[in-house]
C-alpha positions as CSV (number, residue, x, y, z in Angstrom):
1,M,4.3,30.6,-12.2
2,R,5.0,31.9,-8.7
3,T,6.9,29.7,-6.4
4,H,5.9,29.5,-2.8
5,L,8.3,28.8,0.0
6,L,6.7,26.3,2.4
7,S,9.0,25.9,5.2
8,V,8.7,23.5,8.1
9,A,10.0,25.1,11.3
10,F,11.5,22.7,13.7
11,A,12.6,22.9,17.3
12,L,16.3,23.5,17.6
13,W,18.3,20.5,18.9
14,F,21.5,21.3,20.6
15,L,24.3,18.9,20.0
16,A,26.1,17.2,22.8
17,G,29.3,15.5,22.4
18,C,31.9,15.2,19.6
19,G,31.2,15.0,15.9
20,A,28.2,15.8,13.6
21,P,25.6,13.0,13.4
22,K,24.9,11.2,10.2
23,E,21.8,9.5,8.8
24,G,21.3,6.1,10.7
25,D,23.4,7.2,13.6
26,S,21.7,6.5,16.9
27,C,20.1,9.3,19.0
28,S,18.3,9.7,22.3
29,Q,16.6,13.0,22.0
30,T,14.0,14.4,19.8
31,G,14.9,17.3,17.5
32,F,16.2,18.5,14.3
33,L,19.5,19.9,12.8
34,C,20.6,20.8,9.3
35,L,22.9,18.1,7.8
36,D,23.8,20.4,5.0
37,S,22.2,23.1,2.9
38,S,19.9,20.6,1.2
39,A,18.8,18.2,4.0
40,A,17.9,18.2,7.6
41,L,18.1,15.4,10.2
42,E,15.4,14.5,12.6
43,C,15.8,12.0,15.7
44,K,13.1,9.5,15.0
45,A,12.8,6.1,16.9
46,E,16.2,6.7,18.2
47,R,17.8,7.1,14.8
48,W,18.9,10.0,12.7
49,T,16.6,10.2,9.6
50,K,17.4,12.4,6.6
51,L,14.8,14.8,5.4
52,P,15.2,16.4,2.0
53,C,15.0,20.2,1.8
54,K,14.9,20.5,-2.0
55,G,13.2,24.0,-2.3
56,P,15.5,27.1,-3.0
57,G,15.7,27.9,0.7
58,G,17.2,24.6,1.5
59,C,18.0,23.8,5.2
60,K,19.0,26.7,7.3
61,R,19.1,28.0,10.9
62,E,17.1,31.0,11.6
63,G,17.4,32.2,15.4
64,E,16.5,29.1,17.4
65,L,14.6,27.3,14.5
66,I,15.8,24.9,11.8
67,K,13.8,25.7,8.5
68,C,13.4,23.2,5.7
69,D,12.2,24.5,2.3
70,M,10.1,21.5,1.1
71,S,8.7,23.4,-1.9
72,G,10.8,21.2,-4.2
73,N,10.3,17.9,-2.6
74,L,8.7,15.1,-4.5
75,E,6.1,12.4,-3.9
76,G,7.9,9.7,-1.9
77,D,10.3,11.9,-0.2
78,A,10.6,11.5,3.6
79,C,8.9,14.2,5.7
80,A,9.2,15.4,9.4
81,S,6.9,14.2,12.2
82,T,6.0,17.8,12.7
83,A,4.6,17.9,9.2
84,E,2.5,14.9,9.6
85,G,-1.0,15.5,8.1
86,K,0.2,18.8,6.4
87,G,0.3,19.6,2.8
88,L,2.0,21.4,0.1
89,C,1.9,21.8,-3.6
90,N,4.3,19.9,-5.8
91,S,7.1,21.6,-7.5
92,T,5.1,22.1,-10.7
93,Q,1.9,23.5,-8.9
94,T,-0.1,20.5,-10.5
95,A,-0.8,18.5,-7.4
96,T,-1.0,18.5,-3.7
97,L,1.2,16.4,-1.5
98,E,0.5,15.4,2.2
99,C,2.9,14.1,4.8
100,R,1.4,10.7,5.7
101,E,3.4,8.2,8.0
102,G,6.6,10.2,7.5
103,V,6.3,10.1,3.5
104,L,5.0,12.8,1.0
105,R,2.0,11.3,-0.8
106,K,0.2,12.7,-3.7
107,T,-3.4,13.7,-2.7
108,N,-4.9,15.5,-5.6
109,D,-4.2,16.4,-9.2
110,C,-4.8,20.0,-9.9
111,I,-4.9,22.5,-12.8
112,T,-3.2,24.9,-10.5
113,C,-2.1,24.6,-6.9
114,T,-1.4,27.6,-4.8
115,V,-0.5,28.3,-1.2
116,T,-1.6,31.2,0.9
117,G,-0.4,31.2,4.4
118,D,-1.4,27.7,5.8
119,Q,-4.1,27.2,3.1
120,I,-3.6,25.2,0.0
121,A,-5.9,25.7,-3.0
122,C,-6.1,23.1,-5.7
123,Q,-8.2,24.0,-8.7
124,Q,-9.3,20.9,-10.5
């Protein structure tokens, strides 16, 4: 089965000050950065929130963007504010997941789930 890379492109956030932020640290700006190769951080409600990037592309910087491959993420995983209302196929391509209130929620069971560009097709 073909795996689709579904990445969430984030605005680059430039760090000011010393030391790298950690999940739960306070922050005063909006933005994203890679915590490591498998997770991003988003400044939400003045706190850094960890966002998993479980797909094979992980978390990486490309030019001025932070990209998080969510193709391996699971129901219940945190998702970015920029992904709110957007969907993806689960890792086995048997369900659709949608970012709702900052968490991936299962929205449909599928025989097969495919992604083409921004379109998700769920055959039931």
